[in-house]
C-alpha positions as CSV (number, residue, x, y, z in Angstrom):
1,M,-23.7,-5.0,23.6
2,G,-24.2,-8.5,24.0
3,G,-21.3,-11.0,24.2
4,P,-18.4,-11.1,26.4
5,S,-17.7,-8.2,28.7
6,P,-14.9,-5.6,27.7
7,A,-13.2,-6.3,31.1
8,D,-13.2,-10.2,30.4
9,V,-11.7,-9.4,26.9
10,R,-8.9,-7.4,28.1
11,A,-8.0,-9.6,31.0
12,R,-7.6,-12.6,28.7
13,L,-6.1,-10.6,25.5
14,L,-3.5,-8.1,27.0
15,P,-1.7,-11.0,28.8
16,W,-1.6,-13.2,25.8
17,Y,-0.1,-10.2,23.7
18,D,2.6,-9.4,26.2
19,A,3.7,-13.1,26.0
20,N,3.4,-13.9,22.3
21,R,3.6,-10.6,20.2
22,R,6.0,-10.5,17.2
23,D,9.0,-8.3,17.8
24,L,8.6,-5.7,15.1
25,P,10.5,-2.6,14.7
26,W,7.6,-0.1,15.1
27,R,7.0,-1.7,18.3
28,R,10.2,-0.9,19.8
29,T,9.5,2.8,19.8
30,R,7.2,5.5,20.9
31,N,8.3,8.0,18.4
32,P,5.1,9.3,16.6
33,Y,6.9,9.8,13.3
34,R,8.0,6.2,13.1
35,I,4.6,5.1,14.2
36,L,3.1,7.4,11.6
37,V,5.4,5.9,8.8
38,A,4.5,2.3,9.8
39,E,0.9,2.8,9.7
40,Y,0.8,4.4,6.3
41,L,3.0,1.7,5.1
42,L,1.0,-1.1,6.4
43,Q,-2.4,0.1,5.1
44,R,-2.3,-2.4,2.2
45,T,0.9,-4.5,2.9
46,R,1.6,-7.6,4.7
47,I,4.2,-7.0,7.6
48,K,6.7,-9.5,6.3
49,S,7.1,-7.7,2.9
50,G,6.6,-4.2,4.4
51,T,9.5,-4.5,7.1
52,P,12.3,-3.9,4.8
53,Y,10.6,-0.9,3.1
54,Y,10.0,0.5,6.5
55,E,13.6,0.4,7.5
56,R,14.7,1.6,4.1
57,F,12.2,4.5,4.3
58,L,13.6,5.7,7.6
59,K,17.0,5.3,6.6
60,R,16.3,7.8,3.7
61,F,13.9,10.2,5.6
62,P,14.8,9.7,9.5
63,T,12.7,12.7,10.6
64,I,9.4,14.4,9.5
65,R,11.2,17.3,8.3
66,D,13.6,15.2,6.1
67,L,10.4,13.7,4.7
68,A,8.7,17.1,4.1
69,A,11.8,18.7,2.3
70,G,12.5,15.7,0.2
71,P,11.3,15.8,-3.4
72,L,8.4,13.6,-4.4
73,D,10.5,11.6,-6.7
74,D,12.8,10.6,-3.9
75,V,9.9,9.3,-1.8
76,L,8.4,7.4,-4.7
77,A,11.9,5.9,-5.5
78,V,12.2,4.4,-1.8
79,W,8.7,3.3,-2.1
80,E,9.1,1.6,-5.4
81,G,8.0,-2.0,-5.6
82,L,5.7,-1.7,-2.6
83,G,2.7,-0.6,-4.7
84,F,-0.4,1.5,-3.8
85,Y,1.7,4.5,-4.5
86,G,-0.8,6.9,-3.3
87,R,0.1,6.0,0.3
88,A,3.5,7.6,-0.5
89,R,2.1,10.6,-2.0
90,N,-0.1,11.1,1.0
91,L,2.5,10.4,3.6
92,H,4.8,13.2,1.9
93,A,1.8,15.5,1.6
94,A,0.9,15.0,5.2
95,A,4.6,15.5,6.3
96,R,4.5,18.9,4.8
97,V,1.1,19.7,6.4
98,I,2.7,18.7,9.8
99,V,5.8,20.9,9.2
100,E,3.9,24.0,7.9
101,E,0.8,23.9,10.1
102,H,1.8,21.9,13.3
103,R,5.5,23.0,13.5
104,G,6.8,19.7,12.7
105,R,5.0,17.7,15.6
106,I,2.7,15.0,14.9
107,P,-0.9,16.1,16.0
108,Q,-2.0,14.5,19.1
109,S,-5.6,14.3,18.6
110,Y,-7.6,11.9,16.5
111,D,-9.6,14.6,15.0
112,A,-6.4,16.4,13.9
113,L,-4.9,13.1,12.6
114,T,-7.9,12.4,10.6
115,S,-7.5,15.9,8.6
116,L,-4.1,14.8,7.2
117,P,-4.0,13.5,3.8
118,G,-4.5,9.6,3.5
119,I,-5.6,9.2,7.1
120,G,-8.7,7.6,7.8
121,P,-10.3,6.3,11.2
122,Y,-8.1,3.2,11.4
123,T,-4.8,4.9,10.8
124,A,-5.8,7.8,13.1
125,G,-6.9,5.4,15.8
126,A,-3.7,3.4,15.5
127,V,-1.4,6.5,15.6
128,A,-3.4,8.2,18.5
129,S,-3.7,5.2,20.6
130,I,-0.1,3.8,20.1
131,A,1.9,6.9,20.0
132,F,-0.1,9.0,22.3
133,G,-2.2,6.7,24.6
134,I,-5.6,7.9,23.6
135,R,-8.4,5.7,24.1
136,V,-9.8,5.2,20.6
137,P,-10.5,1.9,18.5
138,A,-8.4,1.2,15.3
139,V,-10.4,-1.3,13.3
140,D,-8.7,-2.9,10.4
141,G,-9.6,-6.2,8.7
142,N,-8.0,-8.3,11.4
143,V,-10.0,-6.5,14.1
144,T,-13.2,-6.7,12.1
145,R,-12.9,-10.5,11.7
146,V,-12.0,-11.0,15.4
147,I,-15.1,-8.9,16.5
148,A,-17.5,-10.6,14.1
149,R,-16.3,-14.0,15.4
150,V,-16.2,-13.2,19.2
151,F,-19.6,-11.4,19.0
152,R,-21.0,-13.9,16.4
153,I,-22.0,-11.0,13.9
154,R,-23.8,-13.0,11.2
155,E,-24.5,-10.0,8.7
156,D,-22.5,-8.7,5.9
157,V,-19.6,-6.8,7.6
158,T,-19.0,-4.8,4.4
159,T,-22.3,-2.7,4.9
160,G,-22.3,0.5,6.6
161,T,-24.6,-0.5,9.4
162,V,-22.5,-3.6,10.4
163,R,-19.4,-1.5,10.2
164,R,-20.6,1.1,12.4
165,R,-21.7,-1.7,14.9
166,I,-18.2,-3.3,14.8
167,A,-16.7,0.3,15.3
168,E,-19.1,0.8,18.5
169,I,-18.0,-2.6,19.9
170,A,-14.3,-1.9,19.3
171,A,-14.5,1.5,21.1
172,R,-16.1,-0.1,24.2
173,L,-13.5,-2.8,24.1
174,V,-10.3,-0.6,24.1
175,S,-8.4,-0.5,27.3
176,E,-8.5,2.7,29.3
177,D,-4.9,2.1,30.7
178,R,-3.1,0.5,27.6
179,P,-5.2,1.5,24.4
180,G,-2.3,1.1,22.0
181,A,-1.2,-2.3,23.1
182,F,-4.9,-3.4,23.3
183,N,-5.4,-2.3,19.7
184,Q,-2.2,-3.9,18.7
185,A,-3.2,-7.2,20.5
186,M,-6.5,-7.2,18.5
187,M,-4.6,-7.0,15.2
188,E,-2.0,-9.4,16.4
189,L,-4.6,-12.0,17.3
190,G,-6.3,-11.6,13.9
191,A,-3.0,-11.8,11.9
192,T,-1.6,-14.8,13.7
193,V,-4.5,-16.9,15.5
194,C,-7.9,-15.8,14.2
195,T,-6.9,-16.0,10.6
196,P,-9.5,-16.0,7.8
197,L,-9.5,-19.6,6.4
198,A,-8.1,-21.8,9.3
199,P,-8.4,-20.0,12.7
200,A,-6.3,-21.6,15.4
201,C,-9.0,-21.6,18.1
202,P,-7.3,-23.9,20.6
203,K,-4.5,-21.3,20.9
204,C,-6.8,-18.4,21.3
205,P,-7.0,-16.5,24.5
206,L,-10.7,-15.6,23.8
207,E,-11.6,-19.1,22.7
208,R,-13.9,-19.5,25.7
209,L,-15.5,-16.1,25.2
210,C,-16.1,-16.5,21.4
211,L,-19.7,-17.0,20.5
212,A,-18.8,-18.1,16.9
213,R,-16.7,-21.1,18.4
214,A,-19.2,-22.0,20.8
215,A,-21.8,-22.2,17.8
216,G,-19.3,-24.0,15.6
217,E,-19.4,-21.0,13.1
218,E,-15.9,-19.8,13.5
219,R,-15.1,-20.8,10.0
220,D,-18.3,-19.3,8.5
221,L,-17.5,-15.8,9.9
222,P,-17.2,-12.9,8.9
223,V,-19.9,-12.7,6.3
224,S,-19.0,-10.4,3.4
225,S,-20.0,-9.5,-0.1
226,R,-17.9,-11.6,-2.6
227,S,-15.4,-9.4,-4.6
228,R,-15.9,-9.8,-8.3
229,S,-12.9,-11.2,-10.2
230,A,-10.6,-8.3,-11.5
231,P,-11.0,-7.4,-15.1
232,V,-8.4,-7.9,-17.7
233,V,-7.2,-4.7,-19.4
234,P,-5.3,-5.0,-22.5
235,V,-2.1,-2.8,-22.5
236,V,0.8,-2.0,-24.6
237,F,3.9,-0.1,-23.9
238,G,7.0,1.1,-25.9
239,L,10.7,0.9,-25.0
240,V,11.8,3.8,-27.0
241,T,15.6,3.8,-27.3
242,A,18.4,5.5,-29.4
243,D,21.8,6.5,-28.6
244,E,21.8,4.7,-25.1
245,R,18.8,7.1,-24.3
246,V,15.3,6.0,-23.2
247,L,12.0,7.6,-23.5
248,V,9.8,7.8,-20.3
249,V,6.8,9.5,-19.3
250,R,5.2,10.4,-15.9
251,R,2.1,8.8,-15.2
252,P,-0.9,10.9,-14.3
253,R,-1.7,11.5,-10.7
254,G,-5.0,9.9,-9.6
255,R,-4.3,7.0,-12.2
256,L,-3.1,3.6,-11.5
257,L,0.8,3.9,-10.6
258,G,0.4,7.7,-10.8
259,G,3.3,9.8,-10.0
260,L,5.8,7.0,-11.3
261,W,7.7,7.4,-14.6
262,A,6.9,4.7,-17.1
263,L,7.4,3.6,-20.7
264,P,5.0,5.4,-23.0
265,G,1.6,3.6,-23.7
266,G,-1.0,2.2,-21.6
267,E,-4.5,0.9,-22.0
268,R,-5.5,-0.3,-25.7
269,S,-8.4,1.2,-27.5
270,G,-9.2,-2.0,-29.5
271,R,-6.9,-1.6,-32.9
272,S,-3.9,-3.5,-33.4
273,E,-1.3,-3.4,-30.8
274,K,1.4,-1.7,-32.9
275,E,-1.2,1.0,-34.1
276,D,-2.5,1.5,-30.4
277,L,1.1,2.0,-29.2
278,K,2.0,4.4,-32.1
279,G,-1.3,6.7,-31.3
280,S,-0.2,6.6,-27.5
281,I,3.2,7.6,-27.8
282,R,2.2,10.3,-30.2
283,S,-0.5,11.5,-27.8
284,Q,1.7,11.4,-24.5
285,T,5.2,12.7,-26.0
286,G,4.5,14.1,-29.5
287,V,7.0,11.7,-31.0
288,E,6.4,9.5,-34.0
289,V,8.3,6.1,-33.7
290,R,8.8,2.8,-35.6
291,V,7.6,0.0,-33.7
292,G,9.9,-3.1,-33.8
293,P,9.8,-6.5,-32.3
294,R,8.0,-7.5,-29.2
295,W,10.4,-7.1,-26.2
296,T,8.5,-8.9,-23.5
297,H,4.9,-10.0,-22.3
298,V,3.1,-7.9,-19.8
299,D,1.0,-9.8,-17.2
300,R,0.5,-7.7,-14.0
301,T,-2.3,-8.1,-11.5
302,F,-3.3,-5.1,-9.3
303,S,-6.1,-4.8,-6.7
304,H,-8.9,-4.0,-9.0
305,L,-7.5,-5.1,-12.3
306,K,-5.1,-7.0,-14.4
307,W,-2.8,-5.8,-17.1
308,S,-2.3,-8.1,-20.1
309,G,-0.3,-7.2,-23.1
310,S,3.1,-6.4,-24.7
311,I,6.2,-4.2,-24.6
312,Y,7.6,-3.5,-28.0
313,R,11.0,-2.2,-28.9
314,C,10.9,1.2,-30.6
315,S,12.8,3.9,-32.3
316,P,12.1,7.6,-32.5
317,I,11.7,9.2,-35.9
318,R,13.1,12.4,-34.6
319,R,14.6,13.4,-31.3
320,P,12.1,13.6,-28.5
321,Q,11.5,17.1,-26.7
322,E,11.6,16.9,-23.0
323,T,8.7,18.6,-20.8
324,D,7.8,18.3,-17.2
325,S,6.2,14.8,-17.9
326,V,8.4,13.7,-20.8
327,R,12.0,12.8,-20.4
328,W,14.6,11.7,-23.2
329,I,17.6,10.5,-21.0
330,P,20.6,8.3,-20.6
331,R,19.8,4.9,-19.2
332,E,21.8,5.4,-16.0
333,E,19.6,8.5,-15.2
334,V,16.4,6.6,-16.0
335,M,17.5,4.0,-13.5
336,R,17.5,6.5,-10.6
337,L,13.9,7.7,-11.3
338,P,10.9,6.3,-9.4
339,L,10.0,3.8,-12.2
340,V,7.1,1.5,-12.6
341,P,8.8,-1.8,-11.5
342,F,8.3,-4.0,-14.5
343,H,9.3,-1.1,-16.7
344,R,12.5,-1.0,-14.9
345,D,13.0,-4.7,-15.4
346,A,12.5,-4.4,-19.2
347,I,15.1,-1.5,-19.4
348,K,17.6,-3.5,-17.3
349,A,17.1,-6.5,-19.5
350,L,17.8,-4.2,-22.6
351,A,21.0,-2.9,-21.1
352,G,22.1,-6.7,-20.2
353,I,21.6,-7.8,-23.9
354,E,23.3,-4.9,-25.3
355,S,26.4,-5.3,-23.1
356,F,26.7,-9.0,-23.9
357,E,26.3,-8.2,-27.5
358,S,29.0,-5.6,-27.5
359,T,31.4,-8.3,-25.8
360,R,30.9,-11.1,-28.6
């Protein structure tokens, strides 16, 4: 393999982890369901921002059977604001598979875990090792960075060949006796010491083993393809209201923010904002509207693109007809739906303005 021996890495890393690990709620349990929820949630979320959602999610869905029985809208509502909503849909789908096909017990094999919706090699490895003590690696971005530096891997870590090499190294490193603790120790080291821009090498238990540190290259590794800047996509949405009701639509699954309820509208086709908005509302709801003044500006950045545009006040020319994906409901009911967060803010602001004006 080249580089330090697995035994040396374990001998230095595990005692450091025992003495320095952060006290996190999912580390206080061996409950497989709670560990599963944490791993889904943390796939694209920092620990600091994810912890309140983890606790809120378990309060609403304390067991796998509670989650499987819950409506998807309730799951999305608890997840609202966390982003990457496909994780919530996959977790809900996985819960139903576990209840229907595994009698409500989280599968204990790595292969069975990878067959569940939304579980890839990292999540399967994390759950298998932490919850069940199975000796498999769990390679996320933090672990990739640690291995690339310790073993001085100078090739692009985003390529398939190098990813496989890192996975092979990780598999050899995993402790036989404490696989879950070892995998968490690697992640903890990458998150708190071996950080992307300013690694704290003097505090690192692997400093004397690290080939990149010895070569003075710790800040140069890992090497990865530079991601392109996110494209800016023009959008326009309509805040369609009358008689204290709001028109909302469910965004299609497989699309950005899929499954959430939203104001009608979306990406523009290139005409004027108001004409684009009228066309979008017509195609999504069958309703013709009068477009009023601009209510607020849209400026939202996602992982792969940016939305820039406007939300306009609108009024329907006739009463909208409700369907499975279109609702024309009182504002109080709208606020109980899983909404696109900045659309929720727009509706809240409207309610606040109208309440203020009614007291003048």
